[in-house]
N, CA and C of each residue as an Amber inpcrd file, in Angstrom:
protein
   348
 -26.3450000   9.2230000  14.8050000 -25.3710000   9.4770000  13.8560000
 -26.0470000   9.6230000  12.4620000 -25.3950000  10.4910000  11.7640000
 -25.9030000  10.6480000  10.3530000 -25.4180000   9.6550000   9.4190000
 -26.4220000   9.1130000   8.5700000 -25.9890000   8.0250000   7.6920000
 -25.3500000   8.7540000   6.4180000 -24.0700000   8.3630000   6.2600000
 -23.3420000   8.9140000   5.0160000 -23.4590000   8.1750000   3.7360000
 -23.4870000   8.7800000   2.6740000 -23.4200000   8.1690000   1.3640000
 -21.9760000   7.4360000   1.4280000 -21.8720000   6.4280000   0.5970000
 -20.6090000   5.6850000   0.5580000 -20.0270000   5.6370000  -0.8650000
 -18.6690000   5.5540000  -0.8380000 -17.8850000   5.2740000  -2.1190000
 -17.2930000   3.9260000  -1.8000000 -17.2570000   3.2140000  -2.8840000
 -16.6860000   1.7720000  -2.7980000 -15.3650000   1.6450000  -3.3200000
 -14.3560000   1.2390000  -2.6080000 -13.0970000   0.9570000  -2.9670000
 -12.7510000  -0.4830000  -2.9090000 -12.1670000  -1.0500000  -4.0040000
 -11.8640000  -2.4200000  -3.9560000 -10.6520000  -2.6740000  -3.1160000
 -10.3670000  -3.8960000  -2.7950000  -9.1230000  -4.3210000  -2.0030000
  -7.9500000  -3.9990000  -2.8740000  -8.1270000  -4.2950000  -4.2390000
  -6.9390000  -3.9090000  -5.2230000  -6.7310000  -2.4310000  -5.1800000
  -7.7700000  -1.6640000  -5.3300000  -7.6610000  -0.2530000  -5.3790000
  -6.9200000   0.2190000  -4.0050000  -7.2790000  -0.2250000  -2.8490000
  -6.7330000   0.0530000  -1.5920000  -5.2800000  -0.3260000  -1.5560000
  -4.9600000  -1.4340000  -2.0590000  -3.5430000  -1.8030000  -2.2650000
  -2.7580000  -1.0420000  -3.1100000  -3.3770000  -0.6930000  -4.2180000
  -2.5970000   0.2100000  -5.0320000  -2.3350000   1.5800000  -4.5260000
  -3.3040000   2.0900000  -3.6080000  -3.0310000   3.4030000  -2.9620000
  -1.9310000   3.2860000  -1.8740000  -1.8920000   2.0140000  -1.2720000
  -0.8120000   1.7700000  -0.2670000   0.5120000   1.8220000  -0.8310000
   0.6320000   1.0640000  -1.9950000   1.9100000   0.9450000  -2.6060000
   2.3980000   2.1490000  -3.2590000   1.5950000   2.8400000  -3.9030000
   2.0010000   4.1120000  -4.7540000   2.0650000   5.3210000  -3.6950000
   0.9750000   5.6090000  -2.9970000   0.9780000   6.8030000  -2.2780000
   1.4700000   6.7460000  -0.8130000   1.3660000   5.6330000  -0.2750000
   1.8140000   5.3780000   1.2000000   3.3440000   4.9190000   1.2140000
   3.6000000   3.9030000   0.4590000   4.9810000   3.3400000   0.3420000
   5.8570000   3.9730000  -0.7000000   5.3070000   4.6400000  -1.6190000
   6.0400000   5.4460000  -2.5860000   6.6990000   4.6020000  -3.7290000
   6.1180000   3.4870000  -4.0610000   6.6450000   2.6050000  -5.1530000
   6.2390000   3.2920000  -6.4790000   7.0580000   3.1060000  -7.4630000
   6.6820000   3.5720000  -8.8060000   5.5550000   2.6880000  -9.2950000
   4.8700000   3.0300000 -10.3590000   3.7700000   2.3390000 -10.9910000
   4.3370000   0.9240000 -11.4310000   5.5210000   0.9920000 -11.9300000
   6.0660000  -0.3520000 -12.4750000   6.3730000  -1.2400000 -11.3330000
   6.9270000  -0.8170000 -10.2900000   7.2530000  -1.7070000  -9.2250000
   6.0210000  -1.9950000  -8.3920000   5.1410000  -1.1170000  -8.2420000
   3.8760000  -1.5020000  -7.5290000   3.0420000  -2.5180000  -8.3780000
   3.0050000  -2.4050000  -9.6800000   2.2710000  -3.1970000 -10.5110000
   2.8780000  -4.7600000 -10.5010000   4.2110000  -4.7010000 -10.4100000
   5.0260000  -6.0360000 -10.1640000   4.6380000  -6.5820000  -8.9200000
   4.4610000  -5.8360000  -7.9000000   4.0990000  -6.4170000  -6.5370000
   2.6840000  -7.0590000  -6.4820000   1.8890000  -6.3330000  -7.3270000
   0.3720000  -6.7480000  -7.2900000   0.2170000  -7.8480000  -8.3720000
   1.1570000  -8.1360000  -9.3030000   1.0220000  -9.0860000 -10.2570000
   0.3520000  -8.7030000 -11.4960000   0.3330000  -7.2420000 -11.7730000
  -0.2570000  -6.7360000 -12.9310000   0.6720000  -5.7410000 -13.6930000
   0.3540000  -5.5520000 -15.0460000   1.2340000  -4.6300000 -15.7340000
   1.2740000  -3.2800000 -15.1980000   2.2490000  -2.5510000 -15.7040000
   2.2560000  -1.0570000 -15.2750000   1.0490000  -0.3390000 -15.7350000
   0.5170000  -0.5890000 -16.9290000  -0.6770000   0.0810000 -17.5070000
  -1.8510000  -0.3310000 -16.6410000  -2.0010000  -1.4930000 -16.2280000
  -3.1210000  -1.9680000 -15.4820000  -3.1020000  -1.3290000 -14.1110000
  -1.8100000  -1.2530000 -13.5520000  -1.6360000  -0.6430000 -12.2680000
  -2.1010000   0.7680000 -12.3630000  -1.7520000   1.5140000 -13.4160000
  -2.1390000   2.7690000 -13.6390000  -3.6000000   3.0690000 -13.6910000
  -4.3580000   2.1240000 -14.3520000  -5.7670000   2.3110000 -14.3830000
  -6.3860000   2.0560000 -12.9050000  -5.9220000   1.0200000 -12.2260000
  -6.4200000   0.8300000 -10.9320000  -6.1390000   1.8960000  -9.8430000
  -4.9330000   2.5340000  -9.9420000  -4.6470000   3.7300000  -9.0350000
  -5.4770000   4.8700000  -9.4190000  -5.6650000   5.0690000 -10.7590000
  -6.4920000   6.2230000 -11.1580000  -7.8820000   6.2240000 -10.5540000
  -8.4100000   5.0260000 -10.7110000  -9.8060000   4.8910000 -10.1640000
  -9.8500000   5.0270000  -8.7700000  -8.8380000   4.4690000  -7.9950000
  -8.7880000   4.5370000  -6.5720000  -8.6940000   5.9420000  -6.1200000
  -7.8080000   6.7230000  -6.7710000  -7.6840000   8.2060000  -6.3460000
  -8.9450000   8.9690000  -6.6020000  -9.6650000   8.6740000  -7.6580000
 -10.8290000   9.3970000  -8.0620000 -11.8390000   9.1070000  -6.9200000
 -12.0610000   7.7910000  -6.5330000 -12.9370000   7.3890000  -5.5560000
 -12.7330000   8.0810000  -4.2010000 -11.2830000   8.1070000  -3.8060000
 -11.0230000   8.7990000  -2.4980000 -11.2580000  10.2500000  -2.5820000
 -11.0100000  10.9070000  -3.6650000 -11.2500000  12.4050000  -3.9020000
 -12.6910000  12.6240000  -3.8290000 -13.5380000  11.7650000  -4.4300000
 -14.9590000  11.9480000  -4.2740000 -15.4200000  11.8640000  -2.7610000
 -14.8780000  10.8770000  -2.0060000 -15.2100000  10.7330000  -0.6460000
 -14.8590000  12.0460000   0.0910000 -13.5890000  12.4740000  -0.0680000
 -13.1210000  13.6730000   0.6080000 -13.8290000  14.9630000   0.3160000
 -14.1210000  15.1670000  -0.9260000 -14.8010000  16.4070000  -1.4200000
 -16.2680000  16.4620000  -0.9970000 -16.8510000  15.2610000  -1.1860000
 -18.2630000  15.3070000  -0.9340000 -18.8070000  14.6590000   0.4140000
 -17.8350000  14.4150000   1.3030000 -18.1260000  14.0230000   2.6960000
 -18.6770000  12.6110000   2.6610000 -18.2220000  11.5870000   1.8390000
 -18.7680000  10.2190000   1.8190000 -17.8290000   9.3590000   2.6520000
 -18.4730000   8.2970000   3.1880000 -17.7000000   7.2670000   3.6800000
 -17.1290000   6.4530000   2.6330000 -15.9390000   5.6740000   2.8770000
 -15.2260000   4.7850000   2.0580000 -15.5500000   3.3610000   2.5410000
 -16.1710000   2.6290000   1.7490000 -16.3000000   1.1490000   2.1400000
 -15.2450000   0.3990000   1.2630000 -14.4770000  -0.3990000   1.9320000
 -13.4220000  -1.2570000   1.2260000 -13.9380000  -2.6720000   1.2220000
 -14.0330000  -3.2580000  -0.0520000 -14.6610000  -4.5930000  -0.2340000
 -14.0800000  -5.2450000  -1.4390000 -14.3350000  -6.6000000  -1.4470000
 -14.2430000  -7.3580000  -2.5770000 -12.7040000  -7.7880000  -2.7870000
 -12.5330000  -8.7370000  -3.5450000 -11.1070000  -9.2280000  -4.0100000
 -10.6380000 -10.2560000  -3.1790000  -9.4780000 -10.8310000  -3.5450000
  -8.8530000 -11.8730000  -2.8390000  -7.7220000 -11.2150000  -2.0660000
  -7.4970000 -11.5240000  -0.7990000  -6.4070000 -11.0060000  -0.1550000
  -6.0180000 -11.8070000   1.0510000  -4.7880000 -11.5190000   1.6250000
  -4.3430000 -12.2510000   2.7390000  -3.6940000 -11.3150000   3.7270000
  -4.0540000 -11.4380000   4.9830000  -3.5510000 -10.5440000   6.0910000
  -2.0660000 -11.0500000   6.4230000  -1.2790000 -10.1220000   6.7890000
   0.1860000 -10.3360000   7.2740000  -0.0690000 -11.0940000   8.6420000
   0.8370000 -11.9070000   8.9380000   0.6780000 -12.6750000  10.3370000
   1.5800000 -12.3540000  11.2920000   1.3070000 -11.1630000  11.8840000
   2.1040000 -10.7590000  13.0570000   3.4220000 -10.0430000  12.8240000
   3.8050000  -9.9590000  11.5610000   5.0670000  -9.3000000  11.2940000
   5.1600000  -8.7130000   9.9430000   5.9600000  -7.6280000   9.7750000
   6.1130000  -6.9110000   8.5590000   7.6310000  -6.8560000   8.1600000
   7.9460000  -7.1450000   6.9600000   9.3400000  -7.1250000   6.5220000
   9.5590000  -5.8140000   5.7340000  10.6620000  -5.2510000   6.0660000
  11.2060000  -4.0340000   5.3280000  12.5870000  -4.2060000   4.7010000
  12.8130000  -3.2800000   3.7190000  14.0820000  -3.3540000   2.9730000
  14.5530000  -1.8700000   2.8100000  15.8490000  -1.6380000   3.1090000
  16.4170000  -0.3500000   2.9030000  16.8490000  -0.1800000   1.4260000
  16.3520000   0.9430000   0.8700000  16.6990000   1.1870000  -0.4300000
  18.2200000   1.6560000  -0.7010000  18.8310000   2.1510000   0.3330000
  20.2740000   2.6050000   0.3160000  21.2060000   1.3350000   0.5260000
  21.0460000   0.6110000   1.5380000  22.0500000  -0.4430000   1.8120000
  21.5010000  -1.7910000   1.5650000  20.0790000  -1.8940000   1.2940000
  19.5300000  -3.0980000   0.9440000  19.4670000  -4.1060000   2.1180000
  19.6000000  -3.6010000   3.2730000  19.4330000  -4.4210000   4.4830000
  17.9210000  -4.8190000   4.6360000  17.6570000  -6.0830000   5.0530000
  16.3250000  -6.5850000   5.3200000  16.1090000  -6.7150000   6.7700000
  14.8970000  -6.3550000   7.3660000  14.5820000  -6.6930000   8.6910000
  13.1620000  -6.8820000   8.8730000  12.7790000  -7.4430000  10.0070000
  11.3270000  -7.7530000  10.3460000  10.9630000  -6.9580000  11.6020000
   9.6130000  -6.3600000  11.5220000   9.1350000  -5.5450000  12.6030000
   7.7960000  -6.2950000  12.9740000   7.5050000  -6.2730000  14.3360000
   6.2070000  -6.9000000  14.5960000   4.9920000  -5.9730000  14.1520000
   3.9280000  -6.4580000  13.8150000   2.6500000  -5.7120000  13.4760000
   2.3070000  -4.9900000  14.7710000   1.7140000  -3.7680000  14.6540000
   1.1640000  -3.0620000  15.7400000   2.0760000  -1.9400000  16.1530000
   3.3290000  -2.0090000  15.6460000   4.3090000  -0.8950000  15.9100000
   4.1720000  -0.0060000  14.7250000   4.5310000   1.3110000  15.0140000
   4.6410000   2.3150000  14.0190000   5.5740000   1.8660000  12.9850000
   5.3820000   2.4130000  11.6870000   6.2380000   2.0350000  10.6220000
   7.7200000   2.6680000  10.8630000   8.7110000   1.9420000  10.6730000
  10.0320000   2.5550000  11.0110000  10.3690000   3.7330000  10.0980000
  11.1070000   4.7920000  10.6650000  11.3480000   5.7830000   9.9360000
  12.7250000   5.7120000   9.3010000  13.6810000   4.9960000   9.8100000
  15.1020000   4.8190000   9.2970000  15.4660000   3.4070000   9.3380000
  16.4160000   3.0530000   8.5250000  17.0500000   1.7590000   8.4960000
  17.9410000   1.5150000   9.8000000  17.6680000   0.4340000  10.4710000
  18.5470000   0.2520000  11.7110000  19.9680000  -0.0860000  11.3500000
  20.3270000  -0.3740000  10.1610000  21.7670000  -0.5930000   9.7250000
  22.4340000   0.5090000   9.3300000  21.8390000   1.4660000   8.4630000
  22.6210000   2.6430000   8.0070000  21.9010000   3.9570000   8.3450000
  20.7410000   3.9660000   8.7960000  20.0520000   5.2360000   9.1650000
  19.4610000   5.9570000   8.0420000  19.4550000   5.3150000   6.8630000
  18.7980000   5.9430000   5.7210000  17.2190000   5.9140000   5.8570000
  16.5030000   6.7670000   5.2020000  15.1560000   6.9700000   5.3380000
  14.3560000   6.2870000   4.0130000  15.1080000   5.7250000   3.1630000
  14.5140000   5.0530000   1.9320000  14.1120000   3.7030000   2.2350000
  12.9150000   3.5560000   2.8220000  12.4760000   2.1500000   3.1660000
  11.3100000   1.7110000   2.3240000  11.1760000   0.4130000   2.1950000
  10.1190000  -0.2380000   1.5190000   9.6310000  -1.2720000   2.2310000
   8.2740000  -1.7840000   2.0260000   7.7510000  -2.9240000   2.6820000
   8.0830000  -4.1190000   1.6200000   8.2880000  -5.1580000   2.2170000
   8.5130000  -6.4900000   1.4650000   7.1670000  -7.2850000   1.7080000
   6.6920000  -7.7890000   0.6200000   5.4950000  -8.5500000   0.6550000
   5.8810000  -9.9840000   0.7680000   4.9460000 -10.8420000   1.2750000
   5.2550000 -12.3560000   1.3450000   5.7060000 -12.7200000  -0.0270000
   6.6720000 -13.4650000  -0.1270000   7.1720000 -14.1440000  -1.4600000
   8.1400000 -13.2440000  -2.0650000   8.3800000 -11.9660000  -1.5950000
   9.4730000 -11.2750000  -2.1920000  10.8580000 -11.8730000  -1.8070000
  11.7500000 -11.7810000  -2.6780000  13.1750000 -12.2760000  -2.4070000
  13.7560000 -11.5490000  -1.2060000  14.0630000 -12.2170000  -0.1450000
  14.6680000 -11.5850000   1.0110000  16.0430000 -11.7650000   0.9660000
């Protein structure tokens, strides 16, 4: 196997990518979920995107490291943006595509400690 050069992505940068690019949260909402200001979130996501672009364009591996984090314990909570219905899905299943209550596709992950 060929040894690849590496780009380093922090846990915070990875979480910023998840919230903004995968979950679709605004910078303001994502910053609130991470406990940082919108401006700070903007700096984190900008650095994360540059790191990922470097890896993709230059064929580098991405190493995710550092920071304080906590893994979800066997379940994930979701909230529908249309009807505000909350529900729980076990980890290991695909991300739901629609709300089980109204069928809308505007879904968001709820993090531990979010008001349910």
